[in-house]
C-alpha positions as CSV (number, residue, x, y, z in Angstrom):
1,M,-4.9,-4.1,-57.4
2,S,-4.7,-7.1,-55.0
3,D,-1.0,-6.3,-54.5
4,H,-1.9,-2.8,-53.4
5,R,-4.4,-4.1,-50.9
6,D,-1.8,-6.6,-49.5
7,E,0.7,-3.8,-49.1
8,K,-1.8,-1.7,-47.2
9,F,-2.8,-4.7,-45.0
10,D,0.9,-5.5,-44.3
11,E,1.6,-1.8,-43.5
12,K,-1.4,-1.7,-41.0
13,D,-0.3,-5.0,-39.5
14,R,3.2,-3.7,-39.0
15,E,1.9,-0.4,-37.4
16,K,-0.3,-2.4,-35.0
17,R,2.7,-4.6,-33.9
18,D,4.9,-1.5,-33.5
19,E,2.3,0.2,-31.4
20,K,1.8,-2.9,-29.3
21,S,5.5,-3.3,-28.6
22,T,5.8,0.4,-27.5
23,Q,2.9,-0.1,-25.1
24,E,4.5,-3.3,-23.7
25,K,7.8,-1.5,-23.3
26,S,6.2,1.4,-21.5
27,W,4.6,-1.0,-18.9
28,E,7.9,-2.8,-18.4
29,E,9.7,0.5,-18.0
30,K,7.1,1.7,-15.6
31,Y,7.6,-1.2,-13.2
32,R,11.4,-1.0,-13.7
33,R,11.4,2.7,-12.9
34,D,9.0,2.5,-10.0
35,P,9.6,-0.6,-7.8
36,V,8.0,1.0,-4.7
37,S,4.5,-0.3,-5.4
38,S,5.7,-3.8,-6.3
39,V,7.8,-4.0,-3.1
40,S,5.0,-2.6,-1.0
41,W,2.5,-5.2,-2.2
42,A,5.0,-8.0,-1.8
43,A,5.8,-6.9,1.7
44,I,2.1,-6.8,2.6
45,L,1.5,-10.3,1.3
46,I,4.6,-11.6,3.1
47,W,3.4,-9.8,6.3
48,A,-0.1,-11.3,6.0
49,G,1.4,-14.8,5.5
50,L,3.7,-14.5,8.5
51,V,0.9,-13.3,10.8
52,L,-1.5,-16.0,9.6
53,L,1.3,-18.7,10.0
54,A,2.1,-17.4,13.5
55,D,-1.6,-17.5,14.4
56,N,-2.0,-21.1,13.1
57,L,1.0,-22.2,15.1
58,G,-0.3,-20.6,18.2
59,L,2.4,-18.0,18.5
60,L,0.0,-15.0,18.6
61,S,-1.7,-16.3,21.8
62,G,1.7,-16.1,23.4
63,I,2.0,-12.5,22.4
64,Q,-1.5,-11.8,23.7
65,V,-0.7,-13.4,27.1
66,F,2.6,-11.4,27.3
67,G,0.8,-8.2,26.4
68,E,-1.8,-8.7,29.1
69,R,0.9,-8.9,31.8
70,L,2.7,-5.7,30.7
71,P,1.3,-2.5,32.1
72,G,0.2,-0.2,29.3
73,F,0.2,-3.1,26.7
74,A,-3.1,-4.7,27.7
75,F,-4.4,-4.0,24.2
76,L,-2.1,-6.7,22.9
77,G,-4.3,-9.2,24.7
78,R,-7.2,-8.2,22.4
79,M,-5.1,-8.2,19.2
80,E,-6.3,-10.7,16.6
81,A,-4.5,-11.9,13.4
82,W,-6.6,-9.6,11.1
83,S,-5.9,-6.6,13.3
84,M,-2.2,-7.2,13.1
85,I,-2.4,-7.7,9.3
86,L,-4.3,-4.5,8.7
87,I,-2.0,-2.5,11.0
88,G,1.1,-3.9,9.4
89,A,-0.3,-3.3,5.9
90,G,-1.0,0.3,6.8
91,I,2.5,0.8,8.2
92,I,3.9,-0.7,5.0
93,V,1.8,1.6,2.8
94,L,2.9,4.6,4.9
95,A,6.6,3.4,4.6
96,G,6.1,3.3,0.8
97,A,4.8,6.9,0.9
98,L,7.9,7.9,2.9
99,V,10.2,6.3,0.4
100,R,8.4,8.3,-2.4
101,L,8.9,11.5,-0.4
102,M,12.6,10.7,0.2
103,V,13.6,9.5,-3.3
104,P,12.9,12.1,-6.0
105,E,12.8,9.5,-8.9
106,Y,9.8,7.8,-7.2
107,R,7.9,10.9,-6.2
108,Q,4.2,10.9,-7.0
109,P,1.1,12.5,-5.4
110,L,0.7,10.8,-2.0
111,T,-2.7,12.0,-0.7
112,G,-4.5,8.8,-1.6
113,T,-1.7,6.6,-0.3
114,L,-1.6,8.4,3.0
115,I,-5.3,8.1,3.4
116,L,-5.2,4.4,2.5
117,G,-2.4,3.7,5.1
118,L,-4.3,5.6,7.8
119,V,-7.6,3.8,7.1
120,L,-5.9,0.4,7.2
121,I,-4.2,1.2,10.5
122,G,-7.5,2.6,11.8
123,I,-9.5,-0.5,10.9
124,G,-6.8,-2.6,12.6
125,F,-6.8,-0.5,15.8
126,G,-10.6,-0.1,15.6
127,N,-10.9,-3.9,16.2
128,I,-8.8,-3.4,19.4
129,F,-9.8,-0.1,20.9
130,G,-13.2,0.5,19.4
131,I,-14.2,2.2,16.2
132,S,-15.7,5.2,18.1
133,I,-12.2,6.3,19.2
134,I,-10.2,5.4,16.2
135,W,-12.2,7.0,13.4
136,P,-12.2,10.5,14.8
137,L,-8.4,10.2,15.2
138,I,-8.1,9.1,11.6
139,L,-10.2,12.1,10.5
140,I,-7.9,14.4,12.5
141,A,-4.8,12.8,11.0
142,I,-6.2,13.2,7.4
143,G,-7.1,16.8,8.2
144,L,-3.7,17.6,9.5
145,S,-2.1,16.0,6.4
146,F,-4.2,18.3,4.2
147,L,-3.3,21.3,6.4
148,L,0.5,20.5,6.3
149,R,0.3,19.9,2.5
150,G,-1.3,23.3,2.1
151,F,1.4,25.0,4.1
152,F,4.3,23.3,2.4
153,R,2.9,23.6,-1.1
154,G,2.8,27.4,-0.9
155,R,6.6,27.5,-0.2
């Protein structure tokens, strides 16, 4: 009777291992099949590091002075490191969404990604131009994206 219990235990143990290995494989396959998210996050971290390094080395103050002298680019004089990081992160997120649109293998629903990208850009520009101007523009952009999605989905 103890042999019968040992066999059942061994069988259950084997099933658990097999189940675990298929789950691990599916996660590995997911990241291998969809590198867009990994590349986007890596690019955001690299961008943030570059901006912070440039700020610590005093290079951003040079951009600010240069921007104040150019007509139409006075907003660069008010740009801080965190604004640049957020704007860049938003652009990277939107670029990832564009890749997902262009490459059928990586296509996924993009509404949340588009909203995240626009919000990041909005927060970055909100620190420069003022939140009272940027947030209505973000709401308009999100509304337009829903409207366009509705038009193109029907076709």
